[in-house]
C-alpha positions in Angstrom: -55.1 -20.6 -35.3 -52.4 -17.7 -36.5 -49.2 -19.3 -34.9 -50.4 -22.9 -36.5 -50.4 -21.1 -40.0 -46.9 -19.4 -39.5 -45.1 -22.7 -38.7 -46.5 -24.0 -41.9 -45.7 -21.6 -43.7 -42.1 -21.9 -42.5 -42.0 -25.6 -43.0 -42.7 -25.5 -46.4 -40.1 -23.1 -47.4 -37.9 -25.9 -46.3 -36.3 -27.6 -50.0 -35.1 -30.7 -48.9 -38.6 -33.1 -49.0 -35.9 -36.0 -49.5 -35.3 -35.7 -45.6 -39.0 -35.6 -45.2 -39.5 -38.4 -46.6 -36.9 -40.4 -45.1 -38.0 -39.4 -41.5 -41.4 -39.3 -41.8 -43.4 -37.5 -39.2 -40.8 -37.8 -36.3 -38.7 -35.0 -38.3 -42.0 -32.9 -38.7 -42.8 -33.3 -35.3 -38.9 -31.8 -34.3 -39.4 -29.0 -37.0 -43.1 -27.8 -34.9 -40.8 -27.7 -31.5 -38.5 -25.9 -32.8 -40.8 -22.9 -34.1 -43.1 -23.9 -31.1 -42.3 -20.2 -29.6 -40.7 -22.3 -26.5 -43.5 -24.5 -26.0 -43.2 -28.2 -26.0 -45.8 -30.1 -28.0 -46.8 -33.5 -26.3 -47.6 -36.0 -28.8 -50.4 -38.6 -28.0 -49.4 -42.7 -28.3 -51.7 -43.3 -31.1 -49.9 -41.0 -33.4 -46.6 -42.8 -32.8 -48.3 -44.9 -35.6 -48.3 -42.0 -38.2 -44.3 -42.5 -39.2 -45.5 -45.8 -40.3 -47.4 -44.5 -43.4 -45.9 -44.8 -46.4 -45.1 -41.3 -48.6 -44.7 -41.5 -52.3 -45.0 -38.8 -53.4 -44.3 -35.2 -52.7 -47.7 -33.8 -53.5 -48.4 -35.9 -50.1 -46.4 -33.6 -47.7 -49.1 -31.3 -47.1 -51.4 -34.6 -45.9 -48.4 -35.5 -43.7 -48.8 -32.0 -42.4 -52.3 -32.0 -41.8 -52.2 -35.5 -39.6 -48.6 -34.2 -38.2 -51.2 -31.3 -36.9 -53.9 -33.4 -35.5 -51.7 -35.9 -34.3 -49.8 -32.9 -32.0 -52.0 -32.5 -28.8 -52.3 -29.7 -26.4 -49.5 -27.2 -26.0 -47.9 -27.6 -22.7 -45.7 -25.1 -20.8 -41.5 -26.5 -20.9 -40.5 -27.7 -17.2 -38.1 -25.8 -16.0 -36.9 -27.4 -13.1 -37.2 -31.5 -14.0 -37.6 -33.3 -10.8 -34.7 -35.6 -10.0 -34.2 -38.2 -8.1 -34.0 -38.4 -4.5 -31.0 -39.8 -3.1 -30.1 -41.2 0.1 -28.0 -38.8 2.0 -24.1 -40.1 2.1 -22.9 -40.5 5.4 -20.0 -39.5 7.0 -17.9 -41.6 9.6 -17.7 -38.8 13.0 -14.5 -39.5 14.3 -14.7 -38.7 18.0 -12.0 -36.1 18.8 -10.1 -35.8 22.4 -9.8 -32.9 24.0 -6.7 -31.6 23.9 -6.2 -31.1 27.9 -6.1 -34.7 28.3 -3.2 -34.4 26.3 -1.3 -31.6 27.6 -2.0 -33.0 31.1 -0.6 -35.8 30.5 2.8 -34.3 28.7 3.4 -31.9 31.5 2.9 -35.1 34.3 5.6 -36.5 32.0 8.3 -34.0 32.6 7.4 -33.2 35.5 8.0 -36.9 36.6 11.3 -37.1 35.7 13.4 -37.7 38.4 15.8 -35.2 38.5 18.0 -34.3 41.5 19.3 -31.1 43.1 22.6 -31.9 44.3 24.9 -28.8 47.0 28.3 -27.7 45.8 31.0 -29.8 46.4 33.1 -28.2 49.1 36.9 -27.4 48.8 35.8 -26.5 45.0 36.2 -22.4 44.7 34.8 -20.6 41.3 36.2 -17.9 40.2 34.1 -15.2 39.7 34.4 -12.0 37.7 32.0 -8.7 37.9 34.0 -6.6 35.1 30.8 -5.6 33.9 29.2 -4.9 37.5 32.2 -2.5 38.1 31.9 -0.7 34.8 28.4 0.1 36.0 29.3 0.9 39.4 31.7 3.8 37.9 29.3 5.3 35.3 26.9 5.2 38.7 29.3 7.0 41.1 30.6 9.4 38.1 26.4 10.6 37.6 26.1 10.4 41.4 29.2 13.0 42.2 28.2 15.1 39.0 25.1 16.0 40.3 26.5 16.6 44.2 29.0 19.0 43.0 26.0 20.8 41.1 24.1 21.4 43.8 27.7 22.5 46.0 28.1 24.7 43.6 25.2 26.3 42.2 25.5 29.6 43.5 29.2 30.2 43.0 28.7 28.9 39.5 25.2 31.7 39.1 28.0 34.3 40.7 30.3 33.9 37.5 27.8 33.5 35.4 26.4 36.9 36.4 30.0 38.3 36.3 30.6 37.2 32.8 27.0 38.6 31.7 27.8 42.3 33.1 31.3 42.6 31.3 29.4 41.4 28.2 26.7 44.4 28.9 29.6 47.1 29.9 31.6 46.2 26.4 28.2 47.0 24.4 27.5 50.0 26.7 30.9 51.6 26.1 30.7 50.6 22.4 26.9 52.6 21.7 28.6 55.6 23.8 31.4 55.8 21.6 29.1 55.4 18.4 26.7 59.0 20.4 29.9 60.3 21.3 31.7 60.3 17.1 27.8 61.7 15.9 28.5 64.4 18.6 31.5 65.7 17.2 30.5 64.9 13.2 30.2 68.2 11.3 28.9 68.5 7.6 31.0 70.9 6.6 34.9 69.3 7.1 33.4 66.3 5.4 32.3 68.2 2.8 36.1 69.9 2.4 37.7 66.0 3.1 35.5 64.5 0.2 36.5 67.6 -2.4 40.6 67.6 -1.5 40.6 63.7 -2.0 38.8 64.4 -5.6 41.6 67.7 -6.4 44.6 65.8 -4.7 47.5 64.7 -7.4 48.8 61.6 -7.0 52.4 61.2 -5.7 54.6 59.1 -7.8 56.1 55.8 -5.5 59.3 55.9 -8.4 61.0 58.9 -9.4 64.2 58.6 -12.3 63.8 54.8 -12.1 64.1 54.1 -8.8 61.6 53.4 -5.4 61.9 56.5 -3.2 60.5 57.6 0.5 57.2 59.4 -0.3 58.7 62.7 1.6 62.0 62.5 -0.2 60.0 62.2 -3.9 58.0 65.7 -2.4 61.2 67.2 -2.1 62.2 66.8 -5.2 59.3 67.5 -7.1 58.5 70.9 -4.7 55.6 69.8 -3.1 54.8 71.0 0.5 
């Protein structure tokens, strides 16, 4: 009952009564379907004659609403999955596919059946043959073989030469080390300090005298330096 009252209040707010007068109860039934909260009303066959009733004034609208409300039958849930016509399954023509091996056998047999004769070479015809590449390959292999043979033969001789070379290097290194040790043993701190003081206090000898370049001993004699 409450839902019907809400529906009637919403319908009364509609201002276009002329559309109601022109369409009759069919317009009201459509409005009821719109505000039925997802439910689809079913109108019985007797209510079809209501649309033919004359509507003369706006005061007759509530009577029509009552009639349409009475005409509306029990509310049924919407049919989400409507029935459809069952059609025959389309018949697809089945193509017979021949196995590929038959086709392959026919192709191979056609190749084999071709008559090809193998003839002997004609007598008296000498075909010149060049083996340049074979000669190059043979030379490379011979070089490799000879080098291996030489290494096997001269293995110990070359080892002796290498040993002598290493011994010479070792002797030179030891001689250098012994020279450094001898120099360190002969080092004198007093002589080292005296030499440093002499170099610091030594007066340098000029290379030119009287605009002439003379040897160092001549310049020392002229300056009286011993």
